[in-house]
Every structure is written in C-alpha cells, then in structure tokens.
C-alpha positions in Angstrom: 74.8 -22.9 69.9 73.5 -26.0 68.2 75.9 -27.5 65.7 73.5 -30.0 64.2 71.5 -28.6 61.3 68.1 -30.3 61.3 66.4 -30.3 57.9 62.6 -29.8 58.0 62.4 -31.5 54.5 64.8 -32.8 52.0 63.9 -30.1 49.5 67.0 -28.0 49.1 69.2 -30.2 51.3 72.1 -29.4 49.1 72.1 -25.8 50.2 73.8 -27.0 53.4 76.8 -27.8 51.2 77.2 -24.4 49.6 78.9 -22.2 48.7 81.2 -24.3 46.7 83.5 -23.7 43.8 81.7 -23.2 40.5 83.5 -24.3 37.4 82.5 -23.7 33.8 82.4 -26.8 31.5 83.0 -26.1 27.9 81.8 -28.8 25.6 81.4 -29.5 21.9 77.8 -30.1 20.8 75.8 -31.9 18.1 75.0 -28.6 16.3 78.8 -27.9 15.9 78.8 -25.1 18.4 80.6 -24.9 21.7 78.6 -24.7 25.0 79.5 -23.3 28.4 77.7 -24.4 31.5 78.4 -23.4 35.1 78.6 -26.4 37.4 78.6 -26.1 41.2 78.2 -29.8 41.8 81.8 -30.9 41.1 84.7 -32.4 43.0 88.1 -34.0 42.6 87.8 -37.7 43.0 91.2 -39.2 42.4 94.9 -38.3 42.1 95.9 -41.2 40.0 94.7 -41.0 37.4 93.8 -37.3 38.1 90.0 -37.2 38.0 87.2 -34.8 38.6 83.5 -35.6 38.9 80.8 -33.2 37.7 77.0 -33.8 38.0 75.0 -32.7 35.0 71.1 -32.7 34.9 70.0 -35.0 32.0 67.5 -32.3 30.8 70.3 -29.9 29.9 71.9 -29.3 26.5 75.3 -29.9 28.2 74.2 -33.5 28.8 73.4 -33.9 25.1 76.8 -32.4 24.2 78.8 -34.7 26.5 76.9 -37.7 25.2 77.8 -36.6 21.6 81.4 -35.6 22.3 82.8 -36.9 25.7 85.5 -34.3 26.1 85.4 -31.0 28.0 87.5 -28.3 29.5 86.8 -27.6 33.2 87.5 -23.9 33.7 87.9 -22.1 37.1 86.6 -18.5 36.7 87.9 -15.7 38.9 85.5 -13.7 41.0 85.5 -10.9 38.5 83.7 -13.2 36.1 80.8 -13.9 38.5 78.3 -12.0 36.3 79.3 -13.8 33.2 79.1 -17.2 35.0 75.6 -16.2 36.2 74.4 -15.4 32.7 76.0 -18.5 31.2 73.7 -20.5 33.6 70.6 -18.5 32.7 70.2 -19.5 29.0 70.4 -22.8 27.1 73.2 -23.3 24.6 70.7 -25.1 22.4 69.0 -21.7 21.8 71.9 -19.3 22.2 75.6 -19.3 21.1 76.9 -18.6 24.6 80.5 -18.1 23.4 79.5 -15.3 21.1 76.7 -13.7 23.2 78.9 -13.5 26.4 82.2 -12.8 24.6 84.1 -15.7 25.9 87.7 -15.6 24.9 88.9 -19.1 24.0 92.3 -20.7 23.2 93.2 -24.1 21.8 93.7 -26.9 24.2 96.7 -29.2 23.9 95.1 -32.6 24.7 91.4 -32.3 23.7 89.5 -30.8 20.8 87.5 -28.5 23.1 89.1 -25.1 23.8 89.9 -23.6 27.2 88.5 -20.3 28.5 91.4 -17.8 28.3 90.1 -15.7 31.2 89.9 -18.5 33.7 92.4 -18.8 36.4 92.8 -22.5 35.6 91.6 -24.9 32.9 91.7 -28.6 33.0 91.5 -30.6 29.8 89.5 -33.7 30.4 87.9 -36.8 28.8 84.9 -38.7 30.2 86.2 -41.9 31.7 83.0 -43.2 33.3 79.5 -42.0 34.2 76.7 -43.1 36.5 73.1 -42.0 36.5 71.9 -40.8 39.9 68.3 -39.6 40.1 67.7 -37.0 37.4 71.4 -36.4 36.8 74.4 -38.1 35.4 77.7 -37.9 37.3 80.6 -37.8 34.8 84.0 -38.8 36.0 86.5 -36.9 33.9 90.2 -38.0 33.6 92.3 -34.8 33.5 94.8 -35.2 30.7 
C-alpha cells in the first residue's frame, strides 16, 4: 500500500486535510445583525496568549463583518447540529438573518459584545489580534479572552 498521496493537480489539494473540525463564527455586522458562518479552515495557534486562527474568504459577508467589528465567538457544534451548520453555510448573512431563519439560540458573552451559541458544546470569546492576507482569503488570528 502506497502511503504517499500524489496529487494530479493542486485543485482541491485541501481535501487531503479533511475532515477537520468545523466551528461556527458568530460576528456582528455593519447592518446591525449577527451573522453565523461555518469555518472548517481553523486551528489553535498559541497557548500564550491563547489564540485560534480562522481563514475567511474575502468575498464573504463574514469578512465584511469582521472588518467592521473585530470580535467573534468561535462555537463548536455537536454532531446533532450538522444539518444546521450545513444550512448556515449555504446562504449569505447579507441576504438572510441566519439567527432567525435557523433558530439559533444565543446567550450573552462575558468578554465580547458578540453572543455565544447556546447549543454549542463549547464557545470561545475572541478578539482579532492580527490578520494576514493569503491568496483570496484573510487569516484572522483571534486571541481567546
């Protein structure tokens, strides 16, 4: 059995790194609403200060929201929420109030103005500490507060 995976092209190279944990970023947006975006491209990056990196495509509404208000909650959904997570990623928060449409139950955060998702198994309250543009995306480093 060959252990080396040879890619015929770079298209879809990232599929070799999946499945990975999908989190749901909740952000505050310029229109005053909250937005929820599933993000599979995420990882812990430091213990001190505790930090998580999330890659966000610059063509998304979530990108606009983070540029407007650089705080978020990083929510870890349980497997029973897979359908909700799928639908959250299938529409834009610019056009749809995702919180209302998908019945997300939210609760106040303690350290940021963006609420947590009550049904998540874990929620991290975070503030953007730095960012870097990479290709068509921006990688946000969030300090977990």
